[in-house]
DOTIVO-304668 format. One line per 5 residues: number of its first residue (from 0); their letters; for each residue x, y, z of N, C-alpha, C. Coordinates in nm, 4 decimals. Layout:
<sites>
NUM) a) X Y Z X Y Z X Y Z  ... .
</sites>
This chain:
<sites>
0) mhesp) 9.9069 11.2472 14.5348 9.8218 11.2014 14.4530 9.8699 11.1156 14.3182  9.7934 11.0165 14.3146 9.8838 10.8888 14.2266 9.8104 10.9248 14.0772  9.9128 10.9358 13.9928 9.8696 10.9692 13.8486 9.9013 10.8179 13.7523  9.7949 10.8133 13.6858 9.7962 10.6929 13.6055 9.9125 10.6744 13.4900  9.9741 10.5660 13.4671 10.0921 10.5598 13.3691 10.0199 10.5911 13.2217 .
5) tpapt) 10.1279 10.6397 13.1527 10.0678 10.6987 13.0283 10.0183 10.5750 12.9634  9.9083 10.5624 12.8567 9.8719 10.4631 12.7611 9.9897 10.3918 12.6783  9.9859 10.2795 12.6582 10.0474 10.2611 12.5146 10.0239 10.3061 12.4051  10.1037 10.3289 12.3152 10.0709 10.3859 12.1894 10.0402 10.2723 12.1052  9.9645 10.3038 12.0204 9.9080 10.1979 11.9296 10.0063 10.1568 11.8223 .
10) parda) 10.0009 10.0670 11.7854 10.0919 9.9978 11.6679 10.1338 10.0812 11.5754  10.0081 10.1574 11.5004 10.0516 10.2607 11.3887 10.1108 10.3615 11.4402  10.0898 10.4318 11.5660 10.1281 10.5369 11.5917 10.2782 10.4752 11.6451  10.3250 10.3921 11.7011 10.4673 10.3457 11.7564 10.5379 10.3328 11.6118  10.4739 10.2761 11.5100 10.5688 10.2479 11.3825 10.5868 10.3795 11.3406 .
15) rtral) 10.5072 10.4916 11.3043 10.5058 10.5957 11.2520 10.6223 10.6893 11.3459  10.6134 10.6879 11.4865 10.7207 10.7257 11.5598 10.8572 10.6831 11.5276  10.8432 10.5582 11.5421 11.0070 10.4931 11.4986 11.0890 10.5480 11.3612  10.9811 10.5452 11.2697 11.0390 10.5929 11.1795 11.0589 10.7076 11.1323  11.0046 10.8035 11.2083 11.0365 10.9413 11.2094 11.1806 10.9601 11.2692 .
20) rtlaq) 11.1912 10.9098 11.3906 11.3084 10.8986 11.4524 11.4033 10.8324 11.3790  11.3819 10.7365 11.2856 11.5057 10.6687 11.2321 11.5252 10.7668 11.1047  11.4401 10.8248 11.0496 11.4412 10.9403 10.9300 11.5380 11.0513 10.9983  11.5051 11.0626 11.1049 11.5760 11.2029 11.1626 11.7550 11.1516 11.1855  11.7608 11.0457 11.2394 11.8800 10.9834 11.2359 11.9649 10.9680 11.1219 .
25) glavt) 11.8648 10.9210 10.9990 11.9571 10.9093 10.8930 11.9892 11.0498 10.8123  11.8845 11.1387 10.8370 11.9290 11.2644 10.7877 12.0720 11.3427 10.8428  12.0545 11.3125 10.9963 12.1701 11.3521 11.0675 12.2952 11.3178 11.0162  12.2905 11.1602 11.0062 12.4117 11.1136 10.9322 12.4591 11.1646 10.8078  12.3539 11.1725 10.7037 12.3697 11.2241 10.6109 12.4688 11.3605 10.5981 .
30) alvga) 12.4001 11.4532 10.6643 12.4812 11.5686 10.6885 12.5996 11.5496 10.7421  12.6496 11.4964 10.8418 12.7554 11.4587 10.8816 12.8747 11.4096 10.7677  12.8072 11.2866 10.7248 12.8853 11.2476 10.6051 12.9404 11.3482 10.5024  12.8125 11.4447 10.4637 12.8427 11.5535 10.3657 12.9568 11.6183 10.4250  12.9510 11.6611 10.5500 13.0414 11.7867 10.5913 13.1594 11.7062 10.5952 .
35) atavy) 13.1474 11.5932 10.6528 13.3139 11.5099 10.6427 13.3699 11.5205 10.4936  13.2798 11.4776 10.4085 13.3731 11.4708 10.2684 13.3735 11.6094 10.2234  13.3028 11.7166 10.2490 13.3254 11.8432 10.2076 13.4612 11.8868 10.3244  13.5016 11.8501 10.4092 13.6030 11.9085 10.4570 13.7439 11.8168 10.3993  13.7118 11.6686 10.3716 13.8152 11.5990 10.2662 13.8402 11.6549 10.1857 .
40) qlaag) 13.7178 11.6843 10.0682 13.7609 11.7555 9.9666 13.8388 11.8863 9.9606  13.8153 11.9667 10.0642 13.8869 12.0851 10.0829 14.0171 12.0754 10.0967  14.0651 11.9801 10.1989 14.2006 11.9367 10.2329 14.2929 11.8758 10.1369  14.2005 11.7638 10.0763 14.2982 11.6968 9.9917 14.2845 11.7650 9.8297  14.1627 11.8566 9.8046 14.1931 11.9217 9.6891 14.1356 11.8458 9.5550 .
45) gdalt) 14.0569 11.7361 9.6235 13.9827 11.6358 9.5348 13.8370 11.6664 9.4943  13.7877 11.5608 9.4105 13.6343 11.5885 9.3873 13.5537 11.4652 9.4658  13.5833 11.4544 9.5986 13.4994 11.3479 9.6508 13.3885 11.3509 9.6724  13.3057 11.4855 9.6653 13.1448 11.5010 9.7293 13.1003 11.5198 9.6217  12.9926 11.4226 9.5540 12.9215 11.4499 9.4337 12.7710 11.4555 9.4593 .
50) latvg) 12.6788 11.4911 9.3741 12.5425 11.4751 9.3701 12.4983 11.2896 9.4069  12.5696 11.2282 9.3268 12.5749 11.0843 9.3629 12.5693 11.0109 9.4978  12.6675 11.0824 9.5381 12.7298 11.0387 9.7061 12.6247 11.0961 9.8038  12.5643 11.1921 9.8009 12.4858 11.2779 9.8689 12.3841 11.2022 9.8789  12.3162 11.1615 9.7257 12.1952 11.1255 9.7059 12.1886 10.9851 9.7725 .
55) tsalt) 12.2942 10.8902 9.7392 12.2944 10.7696 9.8108 12.3052 10.7473 9.9514  12.3520 10.8247 10.0301 12.3462 10.8556 10.1644 12.2182 10.9157 10.1940  12.1343 11.0114 10.1331 11.9948 11.0267 10.1756 11.9015 10.9157 10.1473  11.9273 10.8609 10.0402 11.8186 10.7292 9.9969 11.8718 10.6203 10.0965  11.9849 10.6111 10.1657 11.9960 10.4790 10.2515 11.9067 10.5451 10.3807 .
60) gagma) 11.9236 10.6441 10.4248 11.8402 10.6990 10.5186 11.7059 10.6654 10.5331  11.6537 10.7119 10.4008 11.5151 10.7013 10.3978 11.4736 10.5594 10.3964  11.5431 10.4773 10.3127 11.5443 10.3338 10.3259 11.5266 10.2808 10.4617  11.6294 10.3169 10.5663 11.6351 10.2701 10.6748 11.4891 10.3191 10.7675  11.4311 10.4150 10.7326 11.3149 10.4714 10.8016 11.2074 10.3829 10.7668 .
65) vaawv) 11.1640 10.3525 10.6032 11.0882 10.2654 10.5910 11.0923 10.1094 10.6300  11.1801 10.0737 10.6448 11.2249 9.9541 10.7048 11.2156 9.9658 10.8668  11.2181 10.0496 10.9159 11.1899 10.0802 11.0446 11.0463 10.0756 11.0677  10.9648 10.1279 10.9872 10.8486 10.1333 10.9997 10.7711 10.0061 10.9830  10.8284 9.9473 10.8536 10.7270 9.8164 10.8205 10.7892 9.7278 10.9629 .
70) qrrle) 10.8868 9.7099 11.0141 10.9373 9.6212 11.1195 10.8333 9.6707 11.2507  10.8035 9.7651 11.2877 10.7228 9.8237 11.4014 10.6005 9.7751 11.3751  10.5453 9.7908 11.2365 10.4336 9.7470 11.2266 10.4027 9.6010 11.2167  10.4864 9.5531 11.1619 10.4960 9.3559 11.1921 10.4901 9.3343 11.3178  10.5840 9.3638 11.3956 10.5854 9.3628 11.5442 10.4468 9.4104 11.6249 .
75) ghtgg) 10.3759 9.4883 11.5579 10.2553 9.5166 11.6327 10.1648 9.4199 11.6251  10.1467 9.3670 11.4930 10.0809 9.2566 11.4720 10.0689 9.1544 11.4934  10.2223 9.0960 11.5436 10.2668 8.9891 11.6145 10.2750 8.9621 11.7486  10.2922 9.0884 11.8064 10.2937 9.1079 11.9580 10.4476 9.1011 12.0019  10.5454 9.0941 11.9177 10.6656 9.0914 11.9096 10.7053 9.2482 11.9561 .
</sites>
């Protein structure tokens, strides 16, 4: 029996999926950076981990997700 291929997602859905995937990746990297910084802080006895460091890393991940969403939306409208 032949099954039809999965239909292509709409540009809006594709952009949302890419943005969510990028956001999840950004959150994972933020968690890894936080964990590595915490281990370094414990080993070196310094104050390497601050709220500003974690906030900057989290905002970078969120900014990446927004940029991915915008790029996919533009590619969907231009056919790229």
